[in-house]
N, C-alpha and C positions, 0 to 999 in steps of 0.2 A: 791616436784615441781618443774615442768621444764617449761623453756619459749620456745615458739615459736622461729624461726630464725629472728634475727633483721636484720634491714636494714640499712646500712649507705648512709648517702647524697652521691650521686654521685658527682664527680668532673665534673665542667661545662667546657667544651672546651673552648678555646679560638677562637674568629672569626678571621680568617683570613683575611687579606686584600688583594686585587686586586694584581698582581706580579708588576704592576705599582707602586702602592702605597707603597708597600712593599720596592721595589727600594728606592723610593724616602726617606721614612722614613730612611733608614739606610744611606742614604747622609746625611740626618739632624742630625743623631747622630755624624758622621763625622764632619760637621761643629761644632757642640757644643764641640766636642774633639779640634779642632783648634782654636775656638773661645777664649775658655775659659784657654788654654793652653799657648795661644800667641808663640806657637813653630813657625808659618810660619812669626811672625815678625822678627823672628832670623835666620832661616836657611828656603831652598826652597821657600824664597817668591815669587821668579818669577813662581812659579806654580800656584799661587790663588787658592789654595784649598778652603779657606773658600767660593770665590765669585761662583767658579763653583759648589760645594756640594749645598749652599743655593738655586741658580738659577735653578738646578736639582729639589731639592724638592718644590719649590715654584711650578714649571712646572706641576709636578706631581700631586702635589694636586687641581691645577685649571683644569687639565685635567680630573681628576675625579670628579668635581664640589663640592668639599667639604669647599671651602673659604666661601661660604655665610652663611652655616650652624655655623661658628664660628663669623662670624659678626652680627648673626641673636640671640645670647645670649645677654644677659644685659650685661656682660663684653665688648663685642663686640660693642654693641651700645654707651658706653660710649667712647672706644677707639675711633670708627668714629667721634663722637661729638667733641672729644679732637683734632682729626687731623685736622677737619674742622675750629675749632678756631685758631689752629697755622697758618692754612693757610691763614685765614682771619686778622690775625695779620702780615703777611709780609707786605702789603703795609702801613700799619700804624706803621710800625717799626721805631726805629731812626736810623736805619742803614739798609736799605731795601735788600743790597747784602748780609751782613753779615746773617742775619734772612734767606733768602732764601737760602743761603748755610747750613746755619744749619737744614732746613727744609728738603732739598734733602738729603743731606751727612749722617745725623743722624737719622732723625726722622722715614723719609720713609724707613729707612733700619729697623729699630725698627718695624714698621708696618709690614713690611714682615715676620720678625722673628715669630710675633706674631702670624699672620694666619698660618704659617708653623705649629708652636705648637700645636696650635688648631685642625687644620685638619687633621695631618698625625697618631697621636694616635688614634687607634682603639680599643685596648683592654686594660687591667689592665697589661700585660705583657710588652707590648710595652712601655707603659708610665714607669713603671720601668726600663727598657733598655734606654730610653732616658734620663732618670734622671740618671740613672748611668753614661751615658756620660759626662753629667755635672760635675759630681762629681770627674769621670778620668782626665777630661780635667783640671779642678780646681789643683789636686793634681800632674799632671805633670806640671802645671804652678809653683807650688811651688818647684818641684824639678828644672826646668829651672832657676828660680831665685837663688836657694842655688849653681846651677853650675855656672852660668854667672854673677850672681851680685857682687856688693862689696860695702864694708861700706862707707857711707860718711856722717860724722858730728856723728858719732855713729850709722847711721840706714842703714839697708839693702835696696839695690835700686839696679836697672838695668840702665844701661848707656843709653839706648833709648827705644822706643816703649812706649806701654801702661804701663810696669811696672817701668817706670822712677820714677813714683811718689811710695812712700810707701804706702800711703794710699789705692791707687788703687790695691797693693798688697795683702793687709790686706782683701779687700772688696770682690774681686775674690777667695780669700780662704774661707773666710766665708759664701760664698755661696753655695760652694760645698761640705763643712763638713756633713752637713745633708744627702746627700747623699751617701758619702763615710760610713756614720754611718749604715745607711740603707743597705747597702751591706754587712758589717760584722756582722750584725744580723739578715741576711737574712739564714735562714737554706737552702733554694734552691739552693743558691749560692756554687760553688765548694770551696773547702778548699785553692786552691791555689787564686782563686780571693779573698776570705775574707781575707787573709793574704796579700795580695799585697794592698788591700782596706786599713787594719790595719796600714800596714807600711806607706802609704802614708798619713792617719790621723797623725800619730806621726811626720812626717816630715813637714805636713802641720802648725800644731801649733808650732812648733819649728820654721820655716819660720815666721810666723804671729808675734810671740815675738820679734823676731830679726828687724822686720822693725821699732819696734818703734811706732807704729802707736796706739794713745789713742784708736782711734774710734774702731779700729780691737779688743782690748783689752775688751772694753765695749761691744761689740758685740758677743765676745767669750764668756763672764759671759753669757749672755743672754741665749744662746745655751744650754750651760752646764746647767742652771736652767731648761729651757725647759725639756731635757733629764732627769736630776734628776725628776722633776714633776711625768714622765711617768714610770719611772722603779718601780720595785718591791723593797721590803724593802732589800733585799739582794743586789739588784742593787745599791740601795742607799748607802747602807755601802762600796760597792766596790768602786763606784766613790769618796765617801769621802777618802778612803785610798789612791786611785790615785791621787786626787787633794793634798794631803799632802805630797807625794812622789814628784809630780812634783812640787809644789811650793819649796821644799826643794833644788832640783835641779836648778830651775831658779836661787835661791839666791846664789847658788855655782858657776854656769857657767856662768852667763851672767855679762857684765860689769856692773860697779857702775853707769857710766851716764846713761845707759838705765833703769835700776831700778829706778832711780830717776826720769827719764824722765816719767814713770806710775805713781811714787808717787803724781807728780804734778797735777795729775785728783783730787787729795784728797787736798794738801797742797797749791797749787795754787804758788803763788809768793814767798813763804818760802821755797819752795824747794831748791833754790840758795844757802841757808846756809850749806845743805849736801854736796856741790861740794868739791872733794879731791883734783883737780888739776885747772890749768888755763883752760886747755881744758874743761874740764867739766862744768865748771862754764859758758864758753862761749857757751856750748851746750845747758845747762839749761836755760839760758837767752833768747836764741833764741825759746826754747819750750814755756816759758812764754809769749815772746812777742808776738808769732804766736797764743796763747790763747787770746790775748787781740787784737789783730787785727782782729781776727775771729768774736769778740762779736761786736766789730765796724762795720764791714760788715753785721751781723744780722740786728744791728740798719738802717744801710743804706737802706738795702733790705726792712725793714718794711716801711720806709720812701717812699720809691720810690712803694711800693704798695698801700700805702693810696694816693699817689698824682695821681698815674695812675692805678686804681682799676678794671677797665674794660678790656683794652686791653695790658695793661703793657707796658714797652720800646722796645718790640721787643724780639723774642726768641734767645736766646744765647748772648744777648746784653746787659745785666748789667754792665759787665766792661767796655764797651765801652759807656754808658750813664754817668756812675760814673765819668769817666776819664774826661769828657767834663764838667761837674759841679766841679770836685776839681779843674780843670784848671781856671774857672772862679772865683772860691773861693783863687786863689793863691796858692794853695796847691799842691805838688807832687802825681801824681797818681800811684796805683798800678797795675790797670787793672786786679783787680783780680775778681773771681766769687763770689757768697754768701756763699759758703761753708755752704749751706742748700739747700737741693732740694726743699721743700716745698716753701721757701721762693724766691728760684731761678723761680719757675712756677708763683707765684702770681706776683712778680716783673717786669718779663719779659712778661708773657702771661695775667695776670690779675686774680683775685679772681674766674671768672666762670669757668677757667681752670684748677684751684687749687681744685675747688669741685668736678669737673669731674675726676681730679687725684684720688684723696681721694675715692672718690666712687668705681671707678674701683679697689682699693686696699681692701677697705670694703667688696664688692661683692666676690672678693677671698676668704678671710677670712672666709665668712660668709658660702660660700659653701663648701669649704674644711671641715671645723670644724662641718658643718651638716653632711657632709658625714662621717666624721670619727666616730663621734657619733653614727650613724646609725650601721656602721660596727662593731664597737667595742661592740654594746650591743645587737648585733644579737642572737635571741634564742639559735639557735644551732652553735656555731663558726665552721669555716671551715677555710682551708689552703686560700682559696680565700678571704674569708671577713679579715681574719688576715692580709693579703698582702694589700688588700685596706686600710685598718686603718692605716699601716705602711707607705704605700706611701703617703697619705693624710698628717700624722701628719709630715714626712720629707719635704712636700712641703710646709706646713704650717710652720714649722719652719725656712725653708730658706727665707720665705716672711716677717716673725717677723724680721730676722737678717737684711734683706734690709731696712726694716721699720725703725728700730733703726739707721742703719749707714749713711741713707742718712738724718738725723739731722746733721752730721757733713761733708758732701757732697756734691756736686752738680752733678748730674747725671741725670736729668731729660729727655732727649732725648737719653738716652743709652737705648740697647736691654734687660737689665734685667728685668724691671718689666714686659714690654709687654712679655717675654717670659715666666715667670713665670705664669702671668695670662692666656696665651694660654693653658699653662699644667693643670691649674685649670679647665678652662673650658672643656677640654678633659678628665680628670680623673673624673669630676663629671658625665659625660654623661656616660662615660663606666661603672664607678662603680655602678651607679644607676640601670643601667641594669643588670649588674651581680647580686647586692643584690635582685633585684625582681626576679630574676630566682632562688637563693639560698631561698627565702623565700617562693616561690611557691614548690619550691620541699620539704621544712621543711613541710609545711602545707598537702603535698600529702603523704609525707612518712609514712606508717603503723606503730602504734605503737607497742609496745612489749605486748603480752598477756602472762599471766601466767595462768599454766592450773594444777591444783591440782589433781595430782595422789595419793597421800597420805594424810589423816587426819593430819592436823598438829594443833599446838596451834594458836588460833586466833591472838595473841599477836605477832607473829612471821610469820604472814602470807604472809607480804611484806617483800622482800629482799632489802637493800638498794643497789643501784647500786655502783659499783667502781669508786673513782675519775678520772676522766679523768688527766693524766700527761699533762705536756707542750709538744709542738710539736716541737722541734729543739729550736736553739737560738733565732728564732724572737717573741718566747713565751717572753723571757726574756726582750723584749722592750714593753711589753704591761703592761698596769696595772693590 
């Protein structure tokens, strides 16, 4: 028995964008490196690299006429409606000038980043490259913190800039970890690039733990759980071994005050009994007091959301509004935010704005997971389908980290969710196109025909095909 020649599915060529769009795309990648590393907050700030690169990227996308396609999607419609609500909110704000500043200096920049992310990605390879730039930017930021940072009250912080807050450092690192992991597990990436990404992951995790951010620890645990679910049996065993070694190293290397701070997530105020020195007792007392203060802020945000359900008290003005209330009640004001993004939106912009924000997140999750399942269950897997599945899963994991961390931080008007949502729009669009083409090629591919030249036993007429071996480390990332 012999078989006629078999036909492998052809590799689909990437659709190359126009030169202007391609140049704008690489400018956007440079912007991601600058934005997530915060390098230009410390060095060469006078070059205004983030501003220049983002302006070029926006101009290129506009000249190619791709901005409207991003706004025309369901996620884009939610973004436009949310922007309109924020604009209407300004004249109704408790402090109009402050809300106007928040809208122009924070939110409009986020909308710009959303449009750029959704417009400049024209194929799966470019989407992976853009996400890699976020991962490398986040990893470089962790290196910068270890280089320039210092220990204050037992926690790693920077002296100024966006990384002056330990929680912001942890948040930035968490968003980049899924994309660095994607590089390590990508068989197409060069060995040097994967080695660099692996080293950045190790440094990023070490930096995250040094920040003492309990939010960061929870987010990191969620990311590890997502990766654990998707790996093979051997991968789960390897992750368990690494986790044991990692925990033993943490218990040995990190100071007692930092370990007890993390234990306060479980023990609460009882953790103060574990202090060994007066300095540790003071730091743990601050950690417990911080948790109590945040619970009170949540209660206040709920009350404000109930009393101002439609338009809130003005975007960016929760602290200002509560300072006035506390002054009238004869209490000292802390001018603090909500420390919860969802309550920040409901109290400052109203419940309708919160519903739009949640809808935008839900649509991003839904579209990414639908794309991932379709790519993962394709009849004849190819490198292209595996790449689409891996990129969709990494982007989904970063969104999960965002959704968890914003329970403990207030970043409603930052560019993080708009950028991830923009990438979700672009990836789903180009991913569907690629999968449609792969399925057409799969259906059109000739079947293997077996021709009997010698009579054989009917029980052995069909020969079982040899199993397909995993193709590169990327398969280790798939179920």
